[in-house]
C-alpha positions as CSV (number, residue, x, y, z in Angstrom):
1,M,58.8,-10.9,-58.9
2,V,57.6,-9.7,-62.3
3,T,60.2,-8.7,-64.9
4,L,59.6,-7.2,-68.3
5,A,62.0,-7.6,-71.1
6,H,61.1,-6.1,-74.5
7,A,57.4,-5.7,-74.3
8,P,55.3,-6.1,-77.5
9,Q,53.4,-2.9,-76.6
10,K,54.7,0.4,-75.3
11,V,53.8,0.8,-71.7
12,P,53.7,4.3,-70.1
13,D,56.8,5.3,-68.2
14,P,57.2,5.0,-65.2
15,W,53.9,3.3,-64.6
16,Y,54.8,0.3,-66.6
17,L,53.5,-2.6,-64.5
18,L,51.1,-2.9,-61.7
19,D,49.0,-5.9,-60.6
20,P,46.1,-6.3,-63.0
21,H,42.5,-5.5,-61.9
22,P,39.6,-5.4,-64.3
23,H,37.6,-2.8,-62.4
24,F,39.9,0.2,-61.9
25,F,41.8,2.7,-64.0
26,F,44.4,5.3,-63.2
27,T,44.7,9.0,-63.9
28,C,48.4,9.8,-63.8
29,G,49.2,13.5,-63.5
30,G,47.1,15.3,-66.0
31,G,46.7,12.4,-68.4
32,V,44.9,9.1,-68.1
33,F,46.8,5.8,-67.9
34,Q,44.5,3.4,-69.6
35,R,45.2,0.0,-71.2
36,K,43.2,-2.9,-72.4
37,E,43.6,-4.4,-68.9
38,K,43.2,-2.0,-66.0
39,Y,45.5,-1.9,-63.0
40,L,45.5,-1.5,-59.3
41,V,48.0,-1.6,-56.5
42,L,46.7,-4.7,-54.6
43,G,45.9,-5.2,-51.0
44,L,46.1,-1.6,-49.9
45,S,44.1,-0.4,-46.9
46,P,43.8,3.3,-45.9
47,Q,47.0,5.0,-44.7
48,Y,49.1,2.0,-45.9
49,T,52.5,2.3,-47.5
50,V,53.9,-0.3,-49.9
51,K,57.3,-0.5,-51.7
52,R,57.9,-2.4,-54.9
53,R,61.2,-3.1,-56.7
54,E,61.3,-4.4,-60.2
55,V,63.6,-4.6,-63.2
56,H,62.8,-3.1,-66.6
57,N,65.3,-3.3,-69.5
58,K,68.0,-4.2,-67.0
59,R,67.3,-1.1,-64.9
60,V,66.0,-1.2,-61.4
61,V,62.7,0.5,-60.9
62,E,61.4,1.3,-57.4
63,F,57.9,2.4,-56.5
64,E,56.6,3.7,-53.2
65,F,52.9,4.2,-52.7
66,W,51.2,6.1,-49.9
67,V,47.5,5.1,-49.9
68,C,45.1,7.7,-48.5
69,G,42.0,5.5,-49.1
70,L,40.9,2.5,-51.1
71,S,38.8,4.7,-53.4
72,G,40.5,8.0,-52.7
73,L,43.9,9.4,-53.7
74,V,47.2,7.5,-54.0
75,M,50.4,9.4,-54.1
76,A,53.3,7.6,-55.7
77,A,57.0,8.2,-56.2
78,A,59.1,6.2,-58.6
79,V,62.9,6.1,-58.8
80,R,64.2,4.9,-62.1
81,A,67.9,4.9,-62.9
82,G,68.5,7.6,-60.3
83,C,65.8,10.0,-61.6
84,A,62.7,10.6,-59.5
85,H,59.2,10.9,-60.9
86,R,56.3,12.0,-58.9
87,G,52.6,12.1,-59.6
88,F,49.1,11.6,-58.3
89,I,47.0,8.7,-59.2
90,S,43.2,8.9,-58.7
91,V,41.6,5.5,-58.3
92,T,38.0,5.1,-59.4
93,R,35.8,2.0,-58.9
94,R,34.5,0.8,-62.2
95,G,32.5,-2.3,-61.2
96,S,32.0,-5.1,-58.6
97,H,32.0,-8.9,-58.5
98,S,28.3,-8.7,-57.3
99,S,25.3,-6.9,-58.6
100,T,24.2,-6.2,-55.0
101,A,25.8,-4.5,-52.0
102,L,27.2,-6.6,-49.2
103,K,24.3,-7.2,-46.7
104,P,24.8,-7.0,-42.9
105,Q,23.4,-10.5,-42.4
106,Y,23.7,-13.9,-44.1
107,D,23.2,-17.5,-43.2
108,V,26.6,-18.5,-44.4
109,I,29.8,-16.5,-45.3
110,V,32.5,-18.3,-47.4
111,I,36.0,-16.8,-46.9
112,G,38.0,-17.2,-50.1
113,A,36.7,-17.7,-53.6
114,G,39.6,-19.9,-54.5
115,R,40.2,-23.4,-55.7
116,L,36.7,-23.6,-57.1
117,Q,35.0,-23.2,-53.7
118,T,32.7,-20.5,-55.1
119,F,30.4,-23.4,-56.1
120,I,29.7,-24.0,-52.4
121,H,27.5,-20.9,-52.6
122,A,25.4,-22.6,-55.3
123,Y,24.8,-25.7,-53.3
124,L,24.0,-23.9,-50.1
125,Q,21.8,-21.5,-52.0
126,K,19.9,-24.5,-53.4
127,G,19.6,-25.7,-49.8
128,G,17.8,-22.4,-48.9
129,L,20.8,-20.7,-47.1
130,K,21.5,-17.1,-48.0
131,T,25.3,-17.0,-48.7
132,A,28.0,-14.6,-49.5
133,V,31.6,-15.3,-50.8
134,L,34.5,-12.9,-50.0
135,E,37.8,-13.2,-51.7
136,R,40.9,-11.2,-50.5
137,R,42.4,-10.7,-54.0
138,H,41.1,-8.6,-56.8
139,V,40.2,-11.7,-58.9
140,L,38.1,-14.8,-58.0
141,G,39.6,-18.2,-58.2
142,G,42.5,-18.4,-55.7
143,A,45.2,-20.3,-57.4
144,A,42.9,-21.1,-60.4
145,V,43.1,-17.7,-62.0
146,S,44.0,-16.0,-65.3
147,E,46.1,-12.8,-65.2
148,E,47.6,-10.6,-67.8
149,I,50.9,-10.2,-65.9
150,I,52.8,-9.3,-69.1
151,P,50.9,-7.0,-71.5
152,G,49.1,-9.0,-74.1
153,F,49.8,-12.3,-72.5
154,H,47.2,-14.1,-70.3
155,F,48.6,-16.7,-68.0
156,S,47.2,-19.4,-65.7
157,R,49.4,-17.9,-63.1
158,A,49.4,-20.8,-60.6
159,S,47.2,-23.8,-61.4
160,Y,47.6,-24.6,-65.1
161,L,45.7,-27.8,-66.1
162,L,42.3,-29.2,-65.4
163,S,41.4,-32.8,-64.7
164,L,40.4,-33.5,-61.0
165,L,37.2,-31.4,-60.9
166,R,34.6,-33.8,-59.8
167,P,32.2,-34.7,-62.7
168,H,29.0,-34.2,-60.6
169,I,30.1,-30.6,-59.8
170,Y,30.9,-30.1,-63.5
171,Q,27.4,-31.3,-64.5
172,D,25.3,-29.9,-61.6
173,L,26.5,-26.3,-62.1
174,E,26.2,-26.5,-65.9
175,L,29.6,-25.1,-66.4
176,K,29.6,-25.4,-70.2
177,K,26.4,-23.4,-70.2
178,H,28.2,-20.7,-68.2
179,G,31.1,-20.5,-70.5
180,L,33.6,-23.2,-69.6
181,K,35.5,-24.5,-72.6
182,V,38.3,-27.1,-72.3
183,Y,40.9,-28.0,-74.9
184,M,41.6,-31.7,-74.8
185,R,45.2,-32.8,-75.4
186,D,46.3,-35.8,-77.5
187,P,49.1,-36.6,-77.2
188,Y,49.5,-35.5,-73.6
189,S,53.1,-36.3,-72.6
190,F,56.4,-35.5,-74.3
191,T,59.8,-36.4,-72.9
192,P,62.7,-35.3,-75.1
193,M,66.1,-36.9,-74.4
194,L,69.2,-34.8,-73.9
195,E,71.5,-36.8,-76.1
196,D,73.3,-36.7,-79.4
197,G,71.4,-37.8,-82.5
198,V,72.6,-40.9,-84.3
199,R,73.5,-40.7,-88.0
200,G,72.0,-37.3,-88.5
201,R,68.7,-38.2,-86.7
202,P,67.4,-36.0,-83.9
203,P,67.7,-37.1,-80.3
204,R,65.1,-39.6,-79.1
205,S,61.9,-38.7,-77.3
206,L,59.0,-40.4,-75.7
207,T,55.4,-39.4,-76.5
208,L,52.4,-40.8,-74.7
209,G,48.8,-40.3,-75.9
210,A,45.3,-41.7,-76.1
211,D,46.2,-43.8,-79.2
212,L,47.5,-46.9,-77.4
213,A,49.1,-48.4,-80.5
214,K,51.1,-45.3,-81.2
215,T,52.1,-45.0,-77.5
216,Q,53.3,-48.6,-77.5
217,Q,55.3,-47.8,-80.6
218,E,56.9,-44.9,-78.8
219,I,57.7,-47.0,-75.7
220,G,59.1,-49.7,-77.9
221,K,61.9,-47.4,-79.0
222,F,63.3,-47.9,-75.5
223,S,61.9,-51.3,-74.5
224,E,59.7,-53.8,-76.3
225,K,58.9,-55.5,-73.0
226,D,57.6,-52.2,-71.5
227,A,55.5,-51.5,-74.6
228,K,53.8,-54.9,-74.2
229,V,52.9,-54.4,-70.5
230,Y,52.0,-50.7,-70.7
231,P,48.2,-51.4,-71.4
232,D,48.1,-53.6,-68.3
233,F,49.7,-50.9,-66.2
234,L,47.0,-48.4,-67.3
235,S,44.3,-50.8,-66.4
236,Y,45.9,-51.4,-63.0
237,L,46.0,-47.7,-62.3
238,E,42.4,-47.1,-63.5
239,R,41.1,-49.9,-61.3
240,L,42.7,-48.4,-58.2
241,A,41.7,-44.8,-59.0
242,C,38.1,-45.7,-59.8
243,A,37.8,-47.7,-56.6
244,I,38.5,-44.7,-54.3
245,H,36.1,-42.3,-56.0
246,P,33.4,-43.0,-53.4
247,L,35.9,-41.7,-50.7
248,L,36.4,-38.5,-52.5
249,D,32.8,-37.4,-52.7
250,A,32.0,-38.0,-49.0
251,P,33.4,-36.8,-45.7
252,P,35.7,-39.2,-43.8
253,I,34.2,-41.7,-41.3
254,D,32.4,-40.0,-38.5
255,I,34.6,-41.3,-35.7
256,P,33.0,-39.1,-32.9
257,G,29.5,-40.2,-34.0
258,L,30.5,-43.8,-33.9
259,T,32.1,-43.6,-30.5
260,Q,30.2,-41.0,-28.6
261,G,26.6,-40.1,-27.8
262,S,23.4,-42.1,-27.8
263,L,22.8,-45.4,-29.5
264,R,20.6,-43.6,-32.0
265,K,23.5,-41.2,-33.0
266,K,25.9,-44.1,-33.3
267,I,23.5,-46.0,-35.6
268,S,23.1,-42.8,-37.6
269,A,26.8,-42.5,-37.9
270,L,27.1,-45.9,-39.4
271,R,26.1,-44.3,-42.7
272,S,29.5,-42.6,-42.8
273,L,31.0,-46.1,-43.4
274,K,29.1,-46.6,-46.7
275,P,31.8,-44.9,-48.9
276,L,34.5,-46.9,-47.3
277,V,32.6,-50.1,-47.9
278,K,31.9,-49.2,-51.5
279,S,35.5,-48.6,-52.1
280,G,36.5,-51.8,-50.5
281,L,34.0,-53.8,-52.6
282,K,35.3,-52.1,-55.8
283,L,38.9,-52.9,-54.9
284,G,38.1,-56.5,-54.0
285,K,41.1,-58.6,-54.6
286,N,43.1,-55.5,-55.6
287,I,43.2,-54.3,-51.9
288,P,46.8,-55.5,-51.5
289,D,47.8,-53.7,-54.7
290,F,46.1,-50.5,-53.5
291,Y,47.8,-50.7,-50.1
292,E,51.2,-51.2,-51.7
293,L,50.8,-48.3,-54.1
294,V,49.8,-45.8,-51.5
295,T,52.5,-46.8,-48.9
296,A,55.5,-47.9,-51.0
297,P,58.0,-45.7,-52.8
298,V,56.7,-45.4,-56.4
299,M,60.1,-46.4,-57.7
300,K,59.5,-49.9,-56.2
301,V,56.2,-50.2,-58.1
302,L,57.5,-48.8,-61.4
303,N,60.6,-51.0,-61.3
304,R,58.4,-54.0,-61.1
305,W,56.4,-53.0,-64.1
306,F,59.1,-51.4,-66.4
307,E,62.8,-51.5,-67.3
308,S,63.3,-48.3,-69.4
309,E,64.4,-45.2,-67.6
310,P,62.7,-42.6,-69.7
311,L,59.3,-44.3,-69.2
312,R,59.8,-44.8,-65.5
313,A,61.0,-41.3,-64.9
314,T,58.1,-39.8,-67.0
315,L,55.5,-41.7,-65.0
316,A,57.3,-40.9,-61.7
317,T,56.8,-37.1,-62.3
318,D,53.2,-37.6,-61.3
319,S,54.3,-39.0,-58.0
320,V,56.3,-35.9,-57.0
321,I,54.6,-33.0,-58.7
322,G,53.9,-30.4,-56.1
323,A,55.1,-32.7,-53.4
324,N,58.3,-32.5,-51.4
325,T,59.2,-36.1,-52.0
326,S,61.2,-38.3,-54.3
327,P,60.2,-41.5,-56.1
328,N,62.4,-43.3,-53.5
329,N,60.2,-42.1,-50.6
330,P,57.4,-44.2,-49.1
331,G,54.0,-42.7,-49.9
332,S,55.0,-41.2,-53.2
333,G,52.7,-43.7,-54.9
334,Y,49.7,-42.0,-53.5
335,V,50.6,-38.7,-55.1
336,L,50.8,-40.6,-58.4
337,L,47.3,-42.1,-57.8
338,H,46.0,-38.6,-56.9
339,H,47.0,-37.2,-60.2
340,V,45.5,-40.0,-62.3
341,M,42.1,-40.1,-60.6
342,G,40.6,-37.3,-62.6
343,E,38.2,-37.3,-65.6
344,L,37.6,-34.7,-68.4
345,E,34.9,-34.9,-71.0
346,K,34.3,-38.5,-69.8
347,E,37.9,-39.4,-70.6
348,K,39.4,-40.9,-67.5
349,G,42.8,-39.6,-66.4
350,A,42.7,-36.8,-69.0
351,W,44.1,-33.3,-68.4
352,G,43.2,-30.3,-70.5
353,Y,43.7,-26.5,-71.0
354,V,40.9,-24.2,-70.1
355,E,40.1,-21.5,-72.7
356,G,41.3,-18.1,-71.4
357,G,43.4,-19.9,-68.7
358,M,42.4,-21.5,-65.4
359,G,40.4,-18.4,-64.5
360,G,37.9,-19.6,-67.0
361,V,36.9,-22.4,-64.6
362,S,36.5,-20.1,-61.6
363,E,34.6,-17.5,-63.7
364,S,32.2,-20.2,-65.1
365,I,31.5,-21.4,-61.5
366,A,31.0,-17.8,-60.4
367,R,28.5,-17.2,-63.2
368,S,26.7,-20.3,-62.2
369,A,26.6,-19.2,-58.5
370,R,25.4,-15.7,-59.5
371,S,22.6,-17.2,-61.5
372,L,21.4,-18.8,-58.2
373,G,21.6,-15.5,-56.3
374,A,25.3,-15.4,-55.4
375,D,26.8,-12.4,-53.6
376,L,30.5,-12.4,-54.5
377,F,32.9,-9.7,-53.2
378,T,36.6,-9.0,-52.9
379,N,37.7,-7.8,-49.5
380,R,40.0,-8.9,-46.7
381,V,38.3,-10.3,-43.6
382,S,38.8,-11.7,-40.1
383,I,36.5,-14.0,-38.2
384,Q,34.2,-12.7,-35.4
385,E,33.6,-15.0,-32.4
386,E,31.0,-14.7,-29.7
387,G,31.8,-15.0,-26.1
388,D,30.2,-18.4,-26.1
389,G,32.9,-19.8,-28.5
390,S,30.8,-19.7,-31.7
391,A,31.4,-17.8,-34.9
392,K,29.1,-14.9,-35.6
393,G,30.4,-13.6,-38.9
394,I,33.4,-11.6,-40.2
395,V,34.9,-8.2,-40.0
396,L,36.2,-6.4,-43.1
397,T,39.4,-4.3,-43.1
398,D,37.4,-1.1,-42.8
399,G,35.7,-2.4,-39.6
400,T,32.4,-3.3,-41.2
401,E,30.8,-6.3,-39.5
402,V,28.9,-8.9,-41.5
403,H,27.0,-11.4,-39.4
404,S,26.2,-15.1,-40.1
405,K,25.5,-18.3,-38.3
406,V,28.1,-20.2,-40.3
407,V,31.6,-19.2,-41.6
408,L,33.3,-21.5,-44.1
409,S,37.0,-20.9,-44.6
410,N,38.7,-21.8,-47.9
411,A,42.0,-20.5,-46.6
412,T,44.7,-22.9,-45.5
413,P,44.2,-24.4,-42.0
414,Y,47.1,-22.3,-40.8
415,I,45.7,-19.0,-42.1
416,T,42.2,-19.9,-40.8
417,F,43.2,-20.8,-37.3
418,K,46.4,-18.7,-36.8
419,Q,45.5,-15.5,-38.7
420,L,41.8,-15.2,-39.1
421,T,40.4,-16.7,-35.9
422,P,40.8,-15.1,-32.4
423,Q,43.5,-17.2,-30.6
424,D,41.6,-17.1,-27.3
425,A,38.7,-19.0,-29.0
426,L,40.9,-22.0,-29.7
427,P,42.3,-24.6,-27.3
428,E,46.0,-24.2,-26.7
429,A,46.7,-27.9,-27.7
430,F,44.8,-27.4,-30.9
431,I,46.9,-24.3,-31.8
432,T,50.0,-26.4,-31.1
433,A,48.7,-29.1,-33.5
434,V,48.0,-26.5,-36.2
435,D,51.6,-25.4,-36.0
436,Q,52.7,-29.0,-36.8
437,I,50.9,-29.3,-40.1
438,D,53.4,-29.8,-42.9
439,Y,53.2,-27.1,-45.6
440,T,56.7,-27.8,-47.2
441,S,56.7,-26.9,-50.8
442,P,59.4,-27.7,-53.5
443,V,57.7,-25.7,-56.2
444,T,58.6,-22.7,-58.3
445,K,56.3,-21.6,-61.1
446,I,57.8,-19.4,-63.8
447,N,55.3,-17.9,-66.4
448,V,57.1,-16.9,-69.6
449,A,56.0,-14.9,-72.6
450,V,57.8,-15.8,-75.8
451,D,57.7,-14.3,-79.3
452,K,58.2,-17.6,-81.1
453,L,57.3,-21.3,-80.6
454,P,60.0,-23.4,-78.8
455,N,61.9,-25.6,-81.2
456,F,63.0,-28.9,-79.7
457,L,66.0,-30.8,-81.0
458,A,64.1,-34.0,-80.5
459,A,61.1,-32.8,-82.5
460,P,62.1,-29.9,-84.8
461,N,59.5,-27.4,-85.8
462,S,57.9,-27.7,-89.3
463,A,58.9,-25.3,-92.1
464,D,55.6,-23.5,-91.7
465,G,56.2,-22.8,-88.0
466,K,52.9,-24.4,-86.9
467,P,52.8,-26.2,-83.6
468,G,53.4,-29.9,-83.7
469,P,51.4,-32.5,-81.7
470,H,54.1,-32.5,-79.0
471,H,53.7,-28.8,-78.3
472,Q,50.3,-29.4,-76.7
473,C,51.7,-31.9,-74.2
474,S,53.1,-31.7,-70.7
475,I,56.7,-31.5,-71.7
476,H,59.0,-33.2,-69.2
477,L,62.6,-31.9,-69.2
478,N,65.4,-33.4,-67.2
479,C,63.4,-36.6,-66.9
480,E,65.8,-39.0,-68.6
481,S,66.1,-41.2,-65.6
482,M,65.0,-41.7,-62.0
483,E,68.5,-40.7,-60.8
484,V,68.1,-37.3,-62.3
485,L,64.9,-36.7,-60.3
486,E,66.5,-38.1,-57.2
487,E,69.5,-35.8,-57.4
488,A,67.3,-32.8,-57.9
489,Y,65.4,-33.7,-54.8
490,R,68.5,-34.2,-52.7
491,E,69.8,-30.7,-53.6
492,G,66.5,-29.1,-52.6
493,Q,66.6,-30.8,-49.2
494,Q,70.0,-29.3,-48.6
495,G,68.6,-25.7,-49.1
496,Y,69.9,-25.4,-52.7
497,P,67.6,-24.9,-55.7
498,S,68.2,-27.9,-58.0
499,S,71.1,-27.3,-60.4
500,R,69.3,-29.7,-62.8
501,P,65.7,-29.2,-61.9
502,M,62.7,-31.3,-62.9
503,I,60.7,-29.1,-65.3
504,E,57.1,-29.7,-66.5
505,M,56.6,-27.3,-69.4
506,T,53.3,-26.5,-71.0
507,I,52.4,-24.2,-73.9
508,P,48.6,-23.8,-73.7
509,S,48.6,-21.1,-76.4
510,V,49.2,-23.7,-79.1
511,L,45.6,-24.8,-78.6
512,D,44.1,-21.6,-77.2
513,P,44.8,-18.5,-79.4
514,T,43.1,-16.1,-76.8
515,L,46.2,-16.3,-74.5
516,A,48.9,-14.5,-76.6
517,P,49.3,-12.1,-79.5
518,P,49.6,-13.7,-83.0
519,G,52.9,-15.6,-83.4
520,C,53.6,-15.4,-79.6
521,H,53.0,-17.9,-76.9
522,V,52.6,-18.3,-73.1
523,V,54.8,-20.9,-71.5
524,S,54.3,-22.4,-68.1
525,L,57.3,-23.9,-66.3
526,F,56.5,-25.9,-63.2
527,I,59.8,-26.6,-61.5
528,Q,61.1,-28.7,-58.7
529,F,63.0,-28.7,-56.3
530,T,63.3,-25.3,-54.7
531,P,63.3,-24.8,-50.9
532,Y,61.2,-22.2,-49.1
533,L,64.4,-21.1,-47.3
534,L,67.8,-21.2,-48.9
535,E,71.0,-22.6,-47.4
536,G,71.7,-21.0,-44.0
537,R,67.9,-20.5,-43.6
538,R,68.0,-17.3,-45.5
539,A,65.2,-15.8,-47.5
540,W,65.1,-15.5,-51.3
541,T,66.4,-12.3,-52.8
542,D,65.7,-10.8,-56.2
543,E,69.1,-11.9,-57.3
544,D,68.4,-15.5,-56.1
545,R,65.2,-15.6,-58.2
546,E,66.9,-14.3,-61.3
547,R,69.8,-16.7,-60.9
548,F,67.5,-19.7,-60.6
549,A,65.4,-18.5,-63.5
550,D,68.5,-18.3,-65.6
551,T,69.4,-21.9,-64.6
552,V,65.9,-23.1,-65.6
553,F,66.1,-21.2,-68.9
554,D,69.6,-22.6,-69.6
555,W,68.2,-26.1,-69.3
556,V,65.2,-25.4,-71.5
557,E,67.8,-24.0,-74.0
558,H,69.6,-27.3,-74.0
559,Y,66.5,-29.0,-75.2
560,A,65.1,-26.2,-77.4
561,P,67.9,-23.8,-78.6
562,G,66.7,-20.3,-79.2
563,F,64.3,-20.3,-76.2
564,K,66.2,-17.7,-74.2
565,K,66.3,-15.2,-77.1
566,A,62.5,-15.6,-77.6
567,I,61.7,-14.5,-74.0
568,V,59.5,-11.3,-73.9
569,G,58.8,-11.3,-70.1
570,K,58.7,-13.5,-67.1
571,D,56.9,-13.9,-63.8
572,I,58.9,-15.9,-61.1
573,L,57.0,-17.4,-58.2
574,T,59.1,-19.2,-55.6
575,P,57.5,-20.9,-52.6
576,P,57.5,-17.6,-50.6
577,D,56.0,-15.8,-53.6
578,L,53.2,-18.4,-53.9
579,E,52.5,-17.9,-50.2
580,R,52.4,-14.1,-50.5
581,V,50.4,-13.8,-53.7
582,F,47.9,-16.7,-53.3
583,G,47.8,-17.3,-49.6
584,L,49.3,-20.8,-50.0
585,T,51.0,-21.4,-46.7
586,G,54.6,-22.4,-47.3
587,G,53.9,-22.2,-51.0
588,N,52.2,-25.6,-50.8
589,I,49.9,-26.0,-53.8
590,F,47.7,-28.6,-52.0
591,H,47.1,-26.4,-48.8
592,G,49.2,-28.9,-47.0
593,S,51.3,-32.0,-47.7
594,M,49.6,-35.0,-49.4
595,S,51.7,-37.4,-47.2
596,L,50.0,-40.4,-45.6
597,D,50.0,-38.7,-42.2
598,Q,47.9,-35.8,-43.6
599,L,45.2,-37.7,-45.6
600,Y,41.6,-38.8,-45.0
601,L,41.0,-39.0,-41.2
602,A,44.1,-37.0,-40.5
603,R,43.6,-34.1,-43.0
604,P,44.5,-31.6,-41.9
605,L,44.2,-32.9,-38.3
606,P,42.2,-35.8,-36.8
607,S,40.1,-33.3,-34.7
608,V,38.9,-31.3,-37.7
609,A,38.8,-34.0,-40.4
610,D,35.0,-33.7,-40.5
611,Y,35.4,-30.0,-41.6
612,R,34.0,-28.8,-38.2
613,S,36.4,-26.6,-36.1
614,P,36.6,-26.1,-32.4
615,V,34.7,-22.8,-32.9
616,K,31.0,-23.6,-33.4
617,G,29.8,-22.5,-36.8
618,L,33.3,-22.3,-38.3
619,Y,34.1,-24.9,-40.9
620,L,36.9,-25.7,-43.3
621,C,36.1,-26.1,-47.0
622,G,39.5,-25.8,-48.8
623,S,42.1,-28.1,-50.2
624,G,43.7,-28.5,-46.7
625,S,40.7,-30.8,-45.9
626,H,39.9,-34.2,-47.3
627,P,40.4,-35.2,-50.1
628,G,43.1,-32.6,-50.8
629,G,44.0,-30.2,-53.6
630,G,44.3,-30.1,-57.4
631,V,41.3,-28.0,-58.5
632,M,39.0,-30.7,-57.4
633,G,36.2,-29.1,-55.5
634,A,35.4,-32.2,-53.4
635,A,36.4,-30.6,-50.1
636,G,33.9,-27.8,-50.7
637,W,31.1,-30.2,-51.7
638,N,31.7,-32.4,-48.6
639,S,31.8,-29.4,-46.2
640,A,28.6,-28.0,-47.8
641,L,26.9,-31.3,-46.9
642,K,28.1,-30.9,-43.3
643,V,26.8,-27.3,-43.1
644,L,23.4,-28.3,-44.5
645,A,23.1,-31.1,-42.0
646,D,24.2,-29.0,-39.0
647,F,22.5,-25.6,-39.8
648,K,19.3,-26.1,-37.8
649,R,21.2,-27.1,-34.7
650,L,23.5,-24.0,-34.7
């Protein structure tokens, strides 16, 4: 739900907020409704009716749209404070994501231009395959998008940091050449304490950065022992993370090839063991450490290394971020490892802000793909299947058929197999297995526009009002101890949004001035734990969303007084909202749980771990496949390798 408070620009009444689309404008009544960012009512097919309810200046605004055609006439009625307004809106196409028309025949069609899978087109095009990419939303990038959801403020609406994108993809596609700019962060982590200051000093805080000496000094405020062993802990994590890189950039072991078919095929399949052997050799004597980290509760591992609660809790956030787990649960260590295996600007484990928001990554990849002959379109599709059980292409919402030998789906496995694929093309047992994939999500994302920089008690703003080093960090709130995280998790499991939620706060506009008007900032609040269904298995209401947002803002206010008064507008995305807007089943940001039973050979299911589906010619290429999510691109790379190897046999 999107809510406007006092907007920095006057927005026409009653058409004050629609979903942003850069290729449309509206004519309202006799006048033209035009803004810097154009707008469109999303996802509307001919003869479709949609209702929208929002809040503006504490008044309820309701819209009802009757759509007579995607490029035709839209009638709208709005009721605001009991007074009805009617008008006609003519919708005119102003551009396209591709310079060419959609052709009737391709070698490969990729469904979904999200999570960086647009680059698949580039690799397949290099391999000589004519490819098209179709995205259901108005903007390319899936969850890695930038949107002006509040006038003048540009948000990374879902994904908000970059690190895990595989370096070879970054280099192969020449993303810097195609406009990608990343702001590195140093320091990168700030955990303020919620405590009284001593003798007039501010409350304590913990800041972690690339300068190891400064970081040890920060840790030493809580424990000299922890400060001393911290460099060894970083080396330990780096050894384990680097050792599994070969597994990320290759499909899982080819079990069918090793166990079925001719001797020649079995010998050929032995090559799939190479990445596993390379990882094993890299791990060497650290194999027991690796096994413990990925299977044990991360609390067990951190307790052995450290004694100070703020440090343990801060590090533990990476073990639960996006995951419906707690530091006390087995397997939480792998989630920690997943979040430290990245690399940015040759700096291992670094995370950064993309200029213009995360959509900058997707747009640079799209530009690279277009330079190689990409056809990129926005439209909703379903998968066509031949009577012989093979995919033959896709069908657009207007009935247009586009044929291809291969269909790659970047949608979640659930959407791919339950919503896009004809059910009679899939074995019943397989459909049952798809229903069992875990998509539980504990995440709510709140994007906030503010008219002043947050001022933390633990690190007061300077007199000139300029951002301090801590403002560029991931700011961890309610992370004073492991018990605080555990209690937040327990409440979420009982169907109640956490009363003291774990909050990861980022303010990318302190480094990137393109995101907000002068003096203003965009704030990202990534919050856990919030259930998909509330107590009694009831759905979220607008009142529930507002109530939880107020709880979150109250907690931010405790750490940074004045935050609530600075709010200009907000965008609340609970798990059901993440599902509705971005197609993330269950609201799960990874396209499926990153638990041990859904990794590697079992991601998303053992029978489709090699990206091939039961429908010949239909492949998975999204984060629901190995090695998982996080704006990584590895699943797309691996699936492209499979398609190139299989294409002549299809």
